[in-house]
C-alpha positions as CSV (number, residue, x, y, z in Angstrom):
1,X,-60.7,-26.8,50.6
2,X,-58.3,-27.7,53.3
3,X,-57.6,-25.2,55.9
4,X,-53.9,-24.9,55.0
5,X,-54.8,-24.4,51.4
6,X,-57.3,-21.6,52.4
7,X,-54.6,-20.0,54.5
8,X,-52.1,-20.2,51.6
9,X,-54.6,-18.8,49.1
10,X,-55.3,-16.0,51.4
11,X,-51.6,-15.3,52.1
12,X,-51.0,-15.4,48.5
13,X,-53.8,-13.1,47.6
14,X,-52.7,-10.7,50.3
15,X,-49.2,-10.6,49.0
16,X,-50.4,-10.3,45.4
17,X,-52.6,-7.3,46.4
18,X,-49.7,-5.4,47.8
19,X,-47.5,-6.3,44.8
20,X,-50.1,-5.4,42.3
21,X,-50.6,-1.9,44.0
22,X,-46.8,-1.3,44.0
23,X,-46.4,-2.5,40.5
24,X,-49.1,-0.5,38.9
25,X,-48.4,2.6,41.0
26,X,-44.6,2.3,40.0
27,X,-45.5,1.8,36.3
28,X,-47.9,4.8,36.4
29,X,-45.2,7.0,37.9
30,X,-42.3,5.9,35.9
31,X,-44.4,6.4,32.7
32,X,-45.6,9.7,33.9
33,X,-42.2,11.1,34.6
34,X,-40.6,9.6,31.7
35,X,-38.2,6.9,33.3
36,X,-36.5,4.3,31.0
37,X,-38.0,0.9,31.1
38,X,-35.3,-0.4,33.4
39,X,-35.8,2.5,35.8
40,X,-39.6,2.0,35.8
41,X,-39.1,-1.7,36.6
42,X,-36.9,-0.9,39.5
43,X,-39.4,1.5,40.8
44,X,-42.3,-0.8,40.3
45,X,-40.6,-3.7,42.1
46,X,-39.5,-1.6,44.9
47,X,-43.0,-0.3,45.5
48,X,-44.3,-3.8,45.2
49,X,-42.2,-4.7,48.2
50,X,-43.1,-1.6,50.1
51,X,-46.9,-2.0,49.6
52,X,-46.6,-5.9,50.2
53,X,-44.9,-5.2,53.5
54,X,-47.2,-2.3,54.4
55,X,-50.4,-4.3,53.8
56,X,-49.0,-7.2,55.9
57,X,-47.9,-4.8,58.8
58,X,-51.1,-2.8,59.2
59,X,-53.1,-5.8,60.6
60,X,-50.3,-6.8,63.0
61,X,-50.1,-3.1,64.3
62,X,-53.8,-3.0,64.6
63,X,-53.6,-6.0,66.8
64,X,-51.3,-4.0,69.0
65,X,-47.9,-4.9,67.6
66,X,-45.2,-2.1,67.6
67,X,-44.2,-0.9,64.1
68,X,-40.6,-2.3,64.3
69,X,-41.7,-5.5,65.6
70,X,-44.5,-5.9,62.9
71,X,-41.9,-5.0,60.3
72,X,-39.4,-7.6,61.4
73,X,-42.1,-10.2,61.3
74,X,-43.3,-9.2,57.9
75,X,-39.8,-9.2,56.5
76,X,-39.3,-12.7,57.8
77,X,-42.6,-14.0,56.6
78,X,-43.3,-12.3,53.2
79,X,-39.9,-11.7,51.5
80,X,-39.8,-15.2,49.8
81,X,-43.4,-14.9,48.5
82,X,-42.8,-11.4,47.2
83,X,-39.6,-12.4,45.5
84,X,-41.3,-15.2,43.7
85,X,-44.3,-13.1,42.5
86,X,-42.0,-10.4,41.3
87,X,-39.7,-12.7,39.3
88,X,-42.7,-14.4,37.7
89,X,-44.6,-11.1,37.2
90,X,-41.7,-9.4,35.4
91,X,-40.7,-12.5,33.5
92,X,-44.3,-12.9,32.2
93,X,-44.3,-9.2,31.2
94,X,-41.0,-9.4,29.6
95,X,-42.1,-12.5,27.6
96,X,-45.3,-10.9,26.2
97,X,-44.5,-9.1,22.9
98,X,-45.2,-5.4,23.3
99,X,-46.1,-5.5,27.0
100,X,-43.2,-3.6,28.3
101,X,-43.4,-1.1,25.5
102,X,-47.2,-0.5,25.8
103,X,-48.6,2.5,27.6
104,X,-51.0,2.6,30.7
105,X,-54.0,3.3,28.2
106,X,-53.1,0.3,25.9
107,X,-55.2,-2.8,26.4
108,X,-52.0,-4.9,25.7
109,X,-50.4,-3.6,29.0
110,X,-53.5,-4.5,31.1
111,X,-54.0,-7.9,29.6
112,X,-50.5,-8.7,30.1
113,X,-50.6,-7.5,33.7
114,X,-53.6,-9.6,34.3
115,X,-51.9,-12.5,33.0
116,X,-48.6,-11.8,34.8
117,X,-50.3,-11.3,38.2
118,X,-52.2,-14.5,37.6
119,X,-49.0,-16.2,36.8
120,X,-47.3,-14.8,40.0
121,X,-50.3,-16.0,42.1
122,X,-49.9,-19.6,40.7
123,X,-46.2,-19.6,41.3
124,X,-46.3,-18.2,44.9
125,X,-49.2,-20.4,46.1
126,X,-47.0,-23.5,46.6
127,X,-44.3,-21.4,48.2
128,X,-46.8,-20.0,50.7
129,X,-48.2,-23.4,51.4
130,X,-44.8,-24.8,51.9
131,X,-43.8,-22.0,54.3
132,X,-47.2,-22.4,56.3
133,X,-46.8,-26.1,56.5
134,X,-43.4,-25.5,58.2
135,X,-44.9,-22.8,60.6
136,X,-43.2,-20.0,58.6
137,X,-44.7,-17.2,56.2
138,X,-48.1,-16.2,56.9
139,X,-48.4,-18.9,59.7
140,X,-46.2,-16.4,61.7
141,X,-48.8,-13.6,61.0
142,X,-51.7,-15.8,62.2
143,X,-49.9,-16.9,65.3
144,X,-49.5,-13.3,66.3
145,X,-53.1,-12.5,65.2
146,X,-54.4,-15.4,67.3
147,X,-52.3,-14.4,70.3
148,X,-53.5,-10.7,70.1
149,X,-57.1,-11.8,69.8
150,X,-56.8,-14.2,72.7
151,X,-55.1,-11.5,74.9
152,X,-57.7,-9.0,74.0
153,X,-60.5,-11.5,74.7
154,X,-58.9,-12.6,78.0
155,X,-58.6,-9.0,79.2
156,X,-62.3,-8.5,78.4
157,X,-63.4,-11.6,80.2
158,X,-61.1,-10.9,83.2
159,X,-58.8,-13.8,82.6
160,X,-55.0,-13.4,82.3
161,X,-52.5,-15.8,81.1
162,X,-49.3,-16.2,83.4
């Protein structure tokens, strides 16, 4: 597989992980506290963005970036991908008969969720590839990861860049 495709697949899977955590947590909370379907969807989508951004910010902060700087980078890099995922995910869930009305213990819900998240991955992959090819999206993450790794390596080897 081409390196840019690997990077795009990893970026898409990374976003999908955050979106899936947020979606499922939002659906569980919404169902548990008796929210309407619309309110539950708003909660799930909101949490998908929160967890998507959080999962992208943590490695940047681990590489030494301040929270505000990491968050600004993540907002610029991941927003389009998350939007595409959320639109496709929710459209697929809405299109599958009974999926939105099924409970968390209903196999229809989980099968629909698997199908919806798979469709979201397929839809977001070309978006991430397009962004990476233009030096945007997760390419921004990797530029900062690479810079942080080189700086750390240089400090340990006694070399500095000026």
